[in-house]
C-alpha positions in Angstrom: 97.9 -195.4 -29.6 100.3 -196.5 -32.3 100.4 -200.1 -33.6 102.3 -202.2 -31.0 102.5 -205.6 -32.6 106.2 -206.3 -32.7 107.0 -210.0 -32.9 110.6 -210.5 -31.7 112.2 -213.0 -29.3 113.3 -212.0 -25.8 117.0 -212.7 -25.3 119.0 -213.2 -22.2 122.8 -213.4 -22.5 124.8 -214.8 -19.5 128.2 -216.4 -18.6 128.4 -220.1 -17.8 131.4 -219.3 -15.6 129.5 -216.8 -13.6 126.5 -219.2 -13.5 128.7 -221.6 -11.5 128.8 -219.0 -8.6 125.8 -218.6 -6.3 125.4 -214.9 -7.0 125.7 -215.4 -10.8 123.3 -218.3 -10.7 120.7 -216.4 -8.6 121.0 -213.3 -10.8 120.6 -215.2 -14.1 117.7 -217.3 -12.8 115.9 -214.2 -11.5 116.3 -212.5 -14.9 114.9 -215.6 -16.7 111.9 -215.8 -14.3 111.2 -212.1 -14.9 111.1 -212.7 -18.6 109.0 -215.8 -18.3 106.5 -213.9 -16.1 106.3 -211.2 -18.7 105.5 -213.6 -21.5 103.0 -215.6 -19.5 101.2 -212.4 -18.6 101.0 -211.1 -22.1 100.5 -213.0 -25.3 103.4 -215.4 -24.9 106.4 -215.7 -27.2 109.9 -217.1 -27.3 112.7 -216.6 -24.8 116.2 -217.3 -26.0 118.9 -218.1 -23.5 122.5 -217.5 -24.8 125.7 -218.6 -23.1 128.4 -216.2 -24.4 131.3 -218.3 -23.2 130.0 -221.7 -24.3 132.5 -224.1 -25.9 132.3 -227.6 -27.3 133.4 -228.9 -24.0 131.4 -226.5 -21.8 127.8 -226.3 -23.2 124.6 -224.8 -21.9 122.6 -227.5 -20.0 118.8 -227.3 -19.9 118.6 -229.5 -16.8 120.8 -227.0 -14.9 119.4 -223.7 -16.4 115.8 -224.4 -17.3 114.6 -227.2 -14.9 114.9 -225.1 -11.7 112.7 -222.4 -13.4 110.3 -225.0 -14.7 109.9 -226.5 -11.2 109.0 -223.1 -9.7 106.5 -222.3 -12.3 104.9 -225.7 -12.0 103.1 -224.5 -8.8 101.5 -221.7 -10.8 100.9 -223.4 -14.1 100.0 -226.8 -12.8 100.8 -230.3 -14.0 100.6 -229.2 -17.6 103.7 -227.0 -17.3 105.2 -228.3 -20.5 102.1 -227.0 -22.3 102.9 -223.4 -21.4 106.6 -223.7 -21.1 108.6 -225.8 -23.5 112.1 -226.2 -24.8 111.8 -226.1 -28.6 115.5 -225.7 -29.6 118.8 -226.4 -28.0 122.4 -226.0 -29.2 125.8 -225.8 -27.5 125.3 -222.2 -26.6 121.6 -221.5 -26.9 118.3 -222.7 -25.5 115.0 -221.5 -27.0 111.8 -221.6 -24.8 108.3 -221.4 -26.3 106.0 -219.8 -23.6 102.3 -219.5 -24.0 100.0 -217.0 -22.3 98.6 -217.9 -18.9 95.0 -217.3 -17.9 96.1 -215.9 -14.5 98.6 -213.1 -13.7 101.8 -214.1 -12.0 104.6 -212.1 -10.4 108.0 -212.2 -8.8 108.3 -211.6 -5.0 111.5 -211.3 -2.9 111.9 -211.8 0.8 113.7 -208.7 2.0 114.7 -210.1 5.4 116.0 -213.6 4.6 118.6 -214.6 2.0 116.2 -216.3 -0.3 115.8 -216.2 -4.1 112.9 -214.6 -5.9 109.8 -216.7 -6.0 106.9 -216.8 -8.4 103.4 -216.2 -7.1 100.0 -215.5 -8.5 98.9 -211.8 -8.4 97.2 -211.3 -5.0 93.4 -211.8 -5.3 92.9 -208.6 -3.2 94.5 -206.6 -6.0 92.3 -208.0 -8.8 89.7 -205.2 -8.6 92.3 -202.5 -9.1 93.2 -204.3 -12.4 89.8 -204.5 -13.8 90.5 -202.0 -16.6 93.7 -203.6 -17.7 93.5 -207.2 -16.5 92.6 -208.5 -19.9 95.3 -206.4 -21.5 97.8 -208.6 -19.6 100.6 -206.0 -19.7 101.2 -205.6 -16.0 103.0 -208.3 -14.1 103.4 -206.8 -10.6 102.4 -203.4 -9.1 102.1 -202.6 -5.4 100.2 -199.3 -5.9 96.5 -199.3 -5.4 96.0 -196.6 -8.1 96.5 -197.9 -11.6 96.2 -196.2 -14.9 93.2 -197.1 -17.1 95.3 -196.9 -20.3 98.8 -196.2 -21.5 99.2 -193.7 -24.4 102.1 -191.9 -25.9 102.7 -188.4 -24.6 100.5 -188.9 -21.4 101.5 -189.6 -17.9 101.5 -193.2 -16.9 100.8 -192.8 -13.2 103.4 -195.3 -12.1 106.8 -194.4 -10.8 109.7 -196.3 -12.3 110.9 -197.4 -8.8 107.9 -199.7 -8.7 108.2 -203.2 -10.0 106.5 -203.2 -13.4 107.3 -205.7 -16.1 106.3 -204.9 -19.7 108.1 -207.6 -21.5 111.1 -206.4 -19.5 111.6 -202.7 -20.1 115.4 -202.2 -20.4 115.8 -199.0 -22.5 117.4 -196.0 -20.7 115.3 -192.9 -19.9 116.4 -190.0 -22.2 115.5 -186.4 -21.6 111.9 -185.7 -21.1 110.6 -188.9 -22.7 108.0 -190.2 -20.3 107.5 -193.8 -19.2 104.5 -194.4 -21.6 106.7 -193.4 -24.6 109.4 -195.8 -23.5 106.9 -198.6 -23.3 105.6 -198.0 -26.7 109.0 -197.6 -28.4 110.6 -200.5 -26.6 111.7 -203.0 -29.2 111.3 -205.9 -26.8 107.6 -205.4 -26.3 106.7 -208.6 -28.2 103.0 -209.1 -29.3 101.5 -206.4 -27.0 97.9 -205.5 -27.9 96.5 -202.1 -27.2 94.1 -201.7 -24.2 91.6 -199.9 -26.4 90.9 -203.1 -28.4 90.6 -205.2 -25.3 88.2 -202.8 -23.6 86.1 -202.8 -26.7 85.8 -206.5 -26.5 84.9 -206.3 -22.8 82.2 -203.7 -23.4 80.6 -206.1 -25.9 80.4 -208.8 -23.2 77.9 -209.2 -20.5 78.3 -207.6 -17.1 79.0 -211.0 -15.7 82.4 -211.2 -17.4 83.6 -207.9 -16.1 82.0 -208.0 -12.7 84.4 -210.1 -10.6 81.9 -210.3 -7.7 79.2 -211.9 -9.8 81.6 -214.4 -11.1 82.8 -215.2 -7.6 79.2 -215.5 -6.3 78.1 -217.7 -9.2 81.0 -220.2 -8.6 80.4 -220.1 -4.8 76.8 -221.2 -5.3 77.9 -224.1 -7.5 80.6 -225.2 -5.0 78.2 -225.2 -2.1 75.3 -227.1 -3.7 77.7 -229.7 -5.1 78.9 -230.3 -1.5 75.4 -230.6 -0.3 75.5 -227.3 1.6 72.2 -225.9 0.4 72.1 -223.3 3.2 75.4 -221.8 1.9 74.2 -222.1 -1.7 71.0 -220.2 -0.9 73.1 -217.5 0.9 75.3 -216.9 -2.1 72.4 -217.1 -4.5 70.5 -214.4 -2.6 73.7 -212.2 -2.7 74.0 -213.0 -6.5 70.4 -211.8 -7.0 71.0 -208.6 -5.0 74.2 -207.8 -6.9 72.7 -208.6 -10.3 69.9 -206.0 -9.6 72.5 -203.2 -10.0 73.6 -204.4 -13.5 72.6 -202.5 -16.5 71.8 -205.5 -18.7 70.1 -208.3 -16.7 69.1 -210.5 -19.7 72.2 -212.7 -19.2 72.1 -212.6 -15.4 68.5 -213.8 -15.4 69.5 -216.9 -17.4 72.4 -217.5 -15.0 70.0 -217.2 -12.0 67.8 -219.9 -13.6 70.9 -222.1 -14.1 71.7 -221.9 -10.4 68.2 -222.4 -9.1 67.4 -225.3 -11.3 70.7 -227.0 -10.4 70.1 -226.6 -6.7 66.6 -228.2 -7.1 68.1 -231.1 -9.0 70.5 -231.7 -6.2 67.6 -231.5 -3.8 65.8 -234.1 -6.0 62.9 -231.8 -6.6 62.7 -232.7 -10.2 59.3 -231.1 -10.9 60.5 -227.7 -9.7 63.8 -228.1 -11.5 62.0 -228.8 -14.8 59.7 -225.8 -14.4 62.7 -223.5 -13.8 64.5 -225.0 -16.8 61.5 -224.0 -19.0 61.7 -220.4 -17.7 65.4 -220.3 -18.4 65.0 -221.6 -21.9 62.6 -218.8 -22.8 65.0 -216.2 -21.4 68.0 -217.8 -23.2 66.2 -217.3 -26.5 66.4 -213.5 -26.0 69.9 -213.4 -24.5 72.9 -212.2 -26.5 74.5 -215.1 -28.4 77.6 -216.5 -26.7 78.8 -218.3 -23.6 75.9 -217.9 -21.3 73.1 -219.3 -23.6 75.5 -222.1 -24.6 76.1 -223.0 -21.0 72.4 -222.9 -20.1 71.4 -225.1 -23.1 74.1 -227.6 -22.2 72.8 -227.6 -18.6 69.2 -228.0 -19.7 70.1 -230.9 -21.9 71.9 -232.6 -19.0 69.0 -232.0 -16.6 66.5 -233.4 -19.1 68.6 -236.5 -19.6 68.4 -237.0 -15.9 64.7 -236.1 -15.4 63.6 -238.8 -17.9 64.5 -241.4 -15.2 61.8 -239.9 -12.9 58.4 -241.5 -13.4 56.7 -238.5 -11.8 58.2 -236.3 -14.6 57.3 -238.8 -17.4 53.9 -239.8 -16.0 53.3 -242.7 -13.7 49.9 -243.6 -15.1 51.1 -244.3 -18.6 51.8 -247.8 -20.0 55.3 -248.8 -20.9 55.0 -247.9 -24.6 53.7 -244.5 -23.8 56.5 -243.9 -21.2 59.1 -245.0 -23.8 57.7 -242.5 -26.3 57.7 -239.8 -23.7 61.3 -240.6 -22.8 62.2 -240.6 -26.5 60.6 -237.2 -27.0 62.6 -235.6 -24.1 65.8 -237.2 -25.3 65.3 -235.8 -28.7 64.7 -232.4 -27.2 67.8 -232.7 -25.1 69.8 -233.5 -28.3 68.4 -230.3 -30.0 69.5 -228.3 -27.0 73.0 -229.7 -27.3 73.2 -228.7 -30.9 71.9 -225.2 -30.0 74.7 -224.9 -27.4 77.3 -226.0 -30.0 76.0 -223.3 -32.3 76.4 -220.6 -29.6 80.0 -221.7 -29.1 80.9 -220.2 -32.4 80.2 -216.7 -31.0 82.7 -217.1 -28.1 85.9 -215.0 -28.5 89.3 -216.8 -28.8 90.4 -215.1 -25.6 88.1 -217.5 -23.7 89.5 -220.6 -25.4 89.8 -222.7 -22.2 86.2 -222.0 -21.1 85.0 -222.6 -24.6 86.7 -226.0 -25.0 85.6 -227.1 -21.5 82.0 -226.3 -22.5 82.4 -228.1 -25.9 83.7 -231.1 -24.0 80.7 -231.2 -21.7 78.2 -230.8 -24.5 79.9 -233.5 -26.6 79.9 -236.0 -23.7 76.2 -235.2 -23.0 75.3 -235.6 -26.6 77.1 -238.9 -26.9 75.3 -240.3 -23.8 72.0 -239.2 -25.2 72.6 -241.2 -28.4 73.9 -244.2 -26.4 70.9 -244.3 -24.1 69.1 -247.7 -24.5 65.4 -247.6 -25.2 63.6 -250.8 -25.8 61.5 -249.7 -28.8 64.1 -247.4 -30.3 67.3 -249.5 -30.9 70.5 -247.7 -31.7 71.3 -247.5 -35.4 74.6 -247.6 -37.2 74.2 -244.0 -38.2 73.8 -243.1 -34.5 76.9 -245.1 -33.8 78.8 -242.9 -36.3 77.4 -239.7 -34.7 78.6 -240.9 -31.3 82.0 -241.7 -32.6 82.4 -238.3 -34.1 81.1 -236.6 -30.9 83.5 -238.5 -28.8 86.3 -237.5 -31.1 85.3 -233.9 -30.7 85.2 -234.2 -27.0 88.6 -235.7 -26.9 90.1 -232.9 -29.1 88.7 -230.4 -26.6 90.0 -232.4 -23.7 93.6 -232.3 -25.1 93.4 -228.5 -25.0 92.6 -228.7 -21.3 95.7 -230.5 -20.1 96.8 -229.0 -16.8 93.4 -227.7 -15.8 91.6 -228.8 -12.6 89.9 -232.2 -12.6 91.5 -233.2 -15.9 91.9 -236.9 -14.8 88.2 -237.0 -13.8 87.2 -235.6 -17.3 89.5 -238.2 -19.0 88.0 -241.0 -16.9 84.5 -240.0 -18.0 85.6 -240.0 -21.7 87.0 -243.5 -21.3 83.7 -244.7 -19.8 81.7 -243.2 -22.7 84.1 -245.0 -25.1 83.5 -248.2 -23.2 79.7 -247.7 -23.6 80.1 -247.1 -27.4 82.0 -250.4 -27.7 79.2 -252.3 -26.0 76.5 -250.7 -28.2 78.5 -251.6 -31.3 78.6 -255.2 -30.0 74.8 -255.2 -29.6 74.6 -254.6 -33.4 76.9 -257.6 -34.1 76.7 -260.0 -31.1 78.9 -262.7 -32.7 82.3 -264.2 -31.9 83.7 -261.6 -34.3 82.4 -258.8 -32.2 83.9 -260.2 -28.9 86.9 -257.9 -29.5 84.5 -254.9 -28.9 83.7 -256.3 -25.5 87.4 -256.8 -24.7 88.1 -253.2 -25.8 85.2 -251.9 -23.6 86.8 -253.7 -20.6 90.2 -252.2 -21.5 88.7 -248.7 -21.4 87.1 -249.4 -18.0 90.4 -250.8 -16.6 92.3 -247.7 -17.9 89.7 -245.4 -16.2 90.0 -247.4 -12.9 93.8 -247.2 -12.9 93.7 -243.4 -13.7 91.2 -242.8 -10.9 93.4 -244.8 -8.5 96.7 -243.1 -9.3 95.7 -239.6 -10.2 95.6 -236.7 -7.7 93.9 -234.4 -10.2 
């Protein structure tokens, strides 16, 4: 396929006079929503709204034109709608929107039997499997056909009739002669930054089966949700189905690591720490031989978190040891957990930019775990000023990752946790200088706690 990276703004021209009528308003807003969907589903870009009949006394108003669209997309994008959908320029006759790509596919739907406007919805989950070859290409917004093409190339049949709702950055050119649909898509000057499917499929082929097998991803998340809710019977059910499905995968090296992740987490929630520790050791050996990337990074982070928890269990450390021996054993495991965190951070460098949200979420978790490991009080190993500096840098990195996660689920919880770690850091700093001059650190620690309490009280996320 020819190079299809054409960076141009999408433009919609309309009349303010017509916009005052119900029909004109509905038509214009539907056209805007269609363009926004197309940008969200591809690689983003800019949408320019131009009022042809604007004057100094009658100007385009973002509150009237943009806000209704923004409110509808808020249900799809979440509370961080401004992060994906933002007004970057406004004049008397023009509004420019900057729209970023959305991790999920969205589409327009119309109620054919009631006089309602078009609405934005997520692409039906039941249709996801039919999109597996082009889901990551992000070029289709809506299609009701079950049979979808695996690729689009000039001169070949597309497999989609033009009567179907297909939005490729809003195809508007007229059909001429025998030019087929695929040629029109390729030659359309309003394509924006549309990447070829061949490049995306190449990336997919380099990833594990887990990333392209939607069923395994679903089962993996189902296990986690069930054991976190204390439903171990449900967790075991999904875990067994995960194992059965994984047996049919060509490359099991990554899936074996994921299976140890799930089983060790379940045993931790059951408080069977000895069994959890044994499974972690098996998983670490498997992770060493797994392809570099997200899965080993995730397992190393999980193992570090579990180790930091297991050191509180005397049966894991050794009940017969004296206090000094126990402290040394705890210190040994904490240092090992730190090493695992650093290994996890190293693996993050192998994760593709297409998985930025998942990568930054994992970086946030690793950074928080690492900070807590350094802050952990041990009688015979007092915290040093150099450790304080490491914790401060780690907290900063966690905060930078968190800022990229605005609008994602449980954002408020994650921010509360960050505030509590900041509070702990202030107290540990005060322990190094327990004087009147250091009392400000105690006050700052209390401020962080109060901020976290207020956020936890008022937030619905």
